[in-house]
GUVOVO-644975 format. One record per residue (C-alpha): residue in one letter; x, y negated, z negated; residue number from 1. Coordinates in steps of 0.001 Angstrom, whole numbers. Layout:
N
('A',(X,Y,Z),NUM) ...
This chain:
112
('X',(101758,-68115,-92655),1) ('X',(98159,-68246,-91480),2) ('X',(97073,-71173,-89276),3) ('X',(93653,-72573,-90129),4) ('X',(93516,-75320,-87471),5) ('X',(94451,-78201,-89736),6) ('X',(97464,-79443,-91626),7) ('X',(97931,-81334,-94852),8) ('X',(99175,-84887,-94645),9) ('X',(101765,-86457,-96883),10) ('X',(100526,-88289,-99951),11) ('X',(99780,-91913,-98976),12) ('X',(98801,-93250,-102373),13) ('X',(100346,-96540,-103435),14) ('X',(101631,-96691,-106983),15) ('X',(101123,-100351,-107863),16) ('X',(103244,-100005,-110995),17) ('X',(106307,-99198,-108897),18) ('X',(105864,-102009,-106386),19) ('X',(107526,-105371,-106808),20) ('X',(105018,-108225,-106636),21) ('X',(107578,-111040,-106819),22) ('X',(106805,-112213,-103280),23) ('X',(103087,-112452,-104027),24) ('X',(103780,-114459,-107185),25) ('X',(106095,-116800,-105257),26) ('X',(103536,-117392,-102501),27) ('X',(100688,-117737,-105019),28) ('X',(102626,-120419,-106924),29) ('X',(103128,-122458,-103756),30) ('X',(99880,-121681,-101906),31) ('X',(97123,-120451,-104259),32) ('X',(94614,-120119,-101416),33) ('X',(96170,-116712,-100599),34) ('X',(93861,-115340,-103295),35) ('X',(90817,-116434,-101282),36) ('X',(91686,-114013,-98470),37) ('X',(89200,-111148,-98195),38) ('X',(91133,-109373,-95397),39) ('X',(88379,-109785,-92824),40) ('X',(90862,-109947,-89925),41) ('X',(89458,-113086,-88305),42) ('X',(92900,-114702,-88459),43) ('X',(94463,-111758,-86645),44) ('X',(91806,-111574,-83921),45) ('X',(92660,-114928,-82362),46) ('X',(96394,-114907,-83003),47) ('X',(98514,-115953,-80017),48) ('X',(101599,-114108,-81240),49) ('X',(99620,-110931,-81924),50) ('X',(98748,-110691,-78241),51) ('X',(102432,-110159,-77465),52) ('X',(103677,-108250,-80516),53) ('X',(102408,-106393,-83567),54) ('X',(101994,-109487,-85758),55) ('X',(98922,-109463,-87994),56) ('X',(98523,-111957,-90819),57) ('X',(95837,-109776,-92354),58) ('X',(98242,-106842,-92510),59) ('X',(101071,-109026,-93857),60) ('X',(98883,-110361,-96682),61) ('X',(97886,-106801,-97553),62) ('X',(101556,-105770,-97589),63) ('X',(102428,-108701,-99859),64) ('X',(99612,-107737,-102229),65) ('X',(100922,-104159,-102287),66) ('X',(104509,-105262,-102816),67) ('X',(105748,-103811,-99518),68) ('X',(108409,-106393,-98724),69) ('X',(110590,-104482,-96249),70) ('X',(108113,-104515,-93354),71) ('X',(107335,-108214,-93770),72) ('X',(110950,-109145,-93013),73) ('X',(110506,-108008,-89405),74) ('X',(107120,-109616,-88814),75) ('X',(106930,-112967,-90555),76) ('X',(109216,-114909,-88201),77) ('X',(107156,-114003,-85123),78) ('X',(104490,-116564,-85998),79) ('X',(104314,-119565,-83643),80) ('X',(102421,-121799,-86121),81) ('X',(99775,-122537,-83496),82) ('X',(97070,-122927,-86174),83) ('X',(94429,-120681,-84599),84) ('X',(94319,-118559,-87738),85) ('X',(93825,-121672,-89860),86) ('X',(90836,-122748,-87783),87) ('X',(89361,-119239,-87689),88) ('X',(89522,-118401,-91409),89) ('X',(85986,-118342,-92869),90) ('X',(87301,-118712,-96439),91) ('X',(89478,-121762,-95805),92) ('X',(92788,-120065,-96579),93) ('X',(95673,-122314,-95559),94) ('X',(97215,-119582,-93434),95) ('X',(99981,-121765,-92034),96) ('X',(101241,-122463,-95544),97) ('X',(100884,-118793,-96472),98) ('X',(103096,-117827,-93529),99) ('X',(105550,-120622,-94284),100) ('X',(105902,-119498,-97904),101) ('X',(106227,-115878,-96778),102) ('X',(109136,-116979,-94602),103) ('X',(110682,-118891,-97492),104) ('X',(110271,-115858,-99745),105) ('X',(112021,-113652,-97177),106) ('X',(114885,-116138,-96863),107) ('X',(115237,-116526,-100626),108) ('X',(114273,-112964,-101583),109) ('X',(117373,-112394,-103707),110) ('X',(116722,-115567,-105664),111) ('X',(113184,-114513,-106620),112) 
């Protein structure tokens, strides 16, 4: 095999038809302001918990919108509910409620 100095990466496309959006629907029913999020990352930039671990509300909301539930299970309970993300959000998303309902969705995931 001839080496050309580069390699092909695995396909990283997300097939939205295969993903389960039940968590997004559950959160949206309880906290509709999740739809206002434009994924700017302001909430993640001032996060107290993110300074000590890999927590990012922006990333978690994107994962919920994509239907990637498995990774959220490990992250969502690291939030300290300090409210910095709530104060920082330029769109007025109630981020504390979004995280709370994410936690409830993880706890009750089989019931959804």
